[in-house]
C-alpha atoms as one frame of an Amber mdcrd trajectory, in Angstrom:
protein
  -0.264  -6.964  -3.394  -1.303  -4.415  -0.845  -1.354  -4.156   2.921  -4.704
  -3.244   4.394  -4.114   0.008   6.211  -6.885   0.642   7.893 -19.969  -9.443
   4.796 -22.357 -11.661   4.409 -21.231 -13.628   1.371 -19.360 -11.295  -0.935
 -20.807 -10.545  -4.337 -19.958 -12.155  -7.659 -17.831 -15.319  -7.524 -16.608
 -14.800  -3.991 -16.081 -17.845  -1.833 -15.418 -15.839   1.284 -17.948 -14.956
   3.944 -16.703 -12.129   6.105 -19.088 -10.611   8.579 -22.026  -8.277   8.273
 -21.655  -5.950   5.283 -24.670  -4.263   3.780 -25.470  -5.613   0.309 -25.615
  -1.999  -0.837 -22.275  -1.037   0.707 -19.618   0.730  -1.314 -17.296  -2.272
  -1.299 -20.048  -4.697  -2.322 -20.987  -2.443  -5.239 -17.355  -2.327  -6.351
 -17.008  -6.120  -6.084 -20.028  -6.445  -8.375 -18.478  -3.924 -10.786 -15.147
  -5.776 -10.815 -16.946  -9.077 -11.399 -18.679  -7.620 -14.444 -15.299  -6.538
 -15.823 -13.561  -9.789 -14.810 -16.124 -12.630 -14.741 -13.590 -15.042 -13.197
 -12.848 -12.696 -10.284 -13.234 -14.194  -6.837 -12.105 -13.534  -3.267 -10.669
 -16.278  -1.093  -8.910 -16.335   2.283  -5.182 -16.993   2.236  -5.551 -19.327
   5.195  -7.188 -22.001   3.019  -4.377 -22.097   0.445  -1.247 -24.247   0.786
   0.381 -22.109  -1.925  -0.257 -18.893  -0.013   1.173 -20.431   3.159   4.245
 -21.542   1.202   4.702 -18.049  -0.241   4.548 -16.691   3.302   7.424 -18.962
   4.353   9.523 -18.052   1.311   9.007 -14.324   1.864  10.042 -14.607   5.489
  13.240 -16.363   4.433  14.305 -14.129   1.540  13.507 -10.889   3.409  15.176
 -12.114   6.619  11.853 -11.812   8.425  11.094  -8.288   7.236   7.958  -9.502
   5.438   6.268 -11.520   8.173   2.688 -10.286   7.698   1.873 -11.731   4.284
  -0.906 -13.947   5.643  -2.276 -11.516   8.212  -2.175  -8.052   6.616  -1.407
  -8.168   2.891  -3.878  -8.718   0.045  -2.599 -10.451  -3.088  -3.922 -10.831
  -6.629  -2.862 -14.016  -8.411  -4.567 -14.585 -11.713  -8.099 -13.322 -11.172
  -8.270 -14.291  -7.501  -7.844 -11.784  -4.698  -6.359 -13.632  -1.724  -7.455
 -12.087   1.543  -5.528 -11.852   4.820  -6.831 -12.746   8.242  -7.735  -9.114
   8.963 -10.273  -8.809   6.101 -13.374  -9.627   8.198 -12.570  -6.768  10.585
 -11.850  -4.170   7.897 -14.304  -1.240   7.660 -16.217  -0.953   4.426 -14.376
   2.195   3.319 -11.033   0.430   3.827 -12.276  -2.508   1.764 -13.381  -0.172
  -1.009 -10.011   1.601  -1.165  -8.204  -1.741  -1.121 -10.381  -3.092  -3.936
  -9.666  -0.015  -6.041  -5.941  -0.762  -5.621  -6.333  -4.429  -6.490  -8.480
  -3.719  -9.551  -5.427  -1.975 -11.008  -3.471  -5.218 -10.594  -6.259  -7.157
 -12.330  -6.065  -4.757 -15.265  -2.281  -5.040 -15.330  -2.582  -8.814 -15.410
  -4.932  -8.519 -18.395  -2.590  -6.039 -20.106   0.664  -7.969 -19.645  -0.561
 -11.536 -19.305   0.309 -13.910 -16.481   3.910 -14.538 -17.565   4.587 -10.935
 -18.524   3.256  -9.703 -15.187   5.441 -12.186 -13.299   8.549 -11.188 -15.254
   7.922  -7.484 -14.716   7.267  -8.029 -11.019  10.365 -10.116 -10.371  13.160
  -9.226 -12.777  13.843  -5.580 -13.723  16.399  -4.630 -12.339  16.867  -7.158
  -9.520  14.386  -9.352  -7.601  15.331  -7.579  -4.359  16.698  -4.118  -3.670
  16.260  -2.560  -7.121  13.031  -4.056  -8.408  12.025  -1.195 -10.684   9.439
  -3.254 -12.563   7.701  -4.166  -9.312   7.924  -0.575  -8.115   6.225   0.777
 -11.242   3.503  -1.898 -11.088   2.844  -1.094  -7.439   3.078   2.642  -7.958
   0.280   2.498 -10.529  -1.854   0.692  -7.945  -0.865   2.972  -5.052  -1.743
   5.974  -7.207  -5.256   4.551  -7.255  -5.045   4.139  -3.465  -4.414   7.876
  -3.148  -7.236   8.698  -5.539  -9.676   6.384  -3.767  -8.665   7.858  -0.401
  -9.406  11.353  -1.697 -12.758  10.190  -3.064 -13.841   8.534   0.193 -12.276
  10.750   2.845 -11.455  13.988   1.023  -8.298  15.437  -0.478  -6.893  16.332
   2.941  -6.834  12.627   3.816  -4.801  11.945   0.681  -2.417  14.716   1.767
  -1.941  13.152   5.205   1.807  12.859   5.976   1.165   9.625   7.876  -0.302
   8.051   4.719   2.655   9.282   2.697   5.140   7.769   5.136   3.225   4.499
   5.008   3.546   4.482   1.228   7.248   5.288   1.429   7.751   2.307   3.751
   6.033  -0.037   1.321   8.601   0.797  -1.333  11.716   1.144   0.800  11.292
  -1.618   3.399  11.365  -5.392   3.244   7.557  -5.475   2.878   8.046  -5.704
  -0.899  11.690  -6.749  -0.859  13.080  -3.179  -0.759  11.736  -2.741  -4.270
  12.775   0.903  -4.682  14.749   2.071  -1.619  14.804   5.748  -2.525  12.483
   7.712  -0.208  12.916  11.006  -2.060  11.764   9.405  -5.307   8.672   7.958
  -3.635   7.813  11.283  -2.017   8.214  12.984  -5.398   5.798  10.492  -6.984
   3.306  11.140  -4.180   3.619  14.890  -4.598   2.984  14.582  -8.335  -0.226
  12.608  -7.766  -1.479  15.051  -5.130  -0.692  18.008  -7.405  -2.560  16.348
 -10.268  -5.628  15.768  -8.097  -5.501  19.387  -6.902  -5.406  20.609 -10.515
  -8.357  18.391 -11.356 -10.338  19.821  -8.433  -9.472  23.363  -9.532 -10.459
  22.875 -13.166 -13.510  20.642 -12.672 -16.864  22.360 -13.292 -18.774  23.474
 -10.231
């Protein structure tokens, strides 16, 4: 799951029509690439799903209202479906591309661990709320890709942006994900390690 921070019918098996997006746009090309890797991949709006609406209610209850934007701002992979929030049609193409890079990581995790294994990792170690280390590691792998995609699209300085880093810290330490790893220093250390790795790659890459 990821919050969107920031057409036509989408490619592949999408069932969601979301505004005017060039068929050659970056996000459309990535959707086609993901569909080749995951033939059952599709995008659907959360608003059409009774299950997604029920999840929204449950999250509001168990987080005491802290997660109240599940239907409007957060994107969620279940199985091979990416469920889209109400804000998707208004998202710029670059934001869609970065989001899709994040969610492709979750699709690969689902393939790696299986449906049940992914659910157990996401919910159980160590606790469902407050110390959800399994969820934190799953999301950190995906948010690492968010940082890398941000650097690719907007440059390394954008990935270094303190505002982006604080946004990431909030995802891990707030009720957005059930306070999955409420240790800001640890999150900032993870961010710093990713940025340092990208800087080394830029330094050592040819040209």
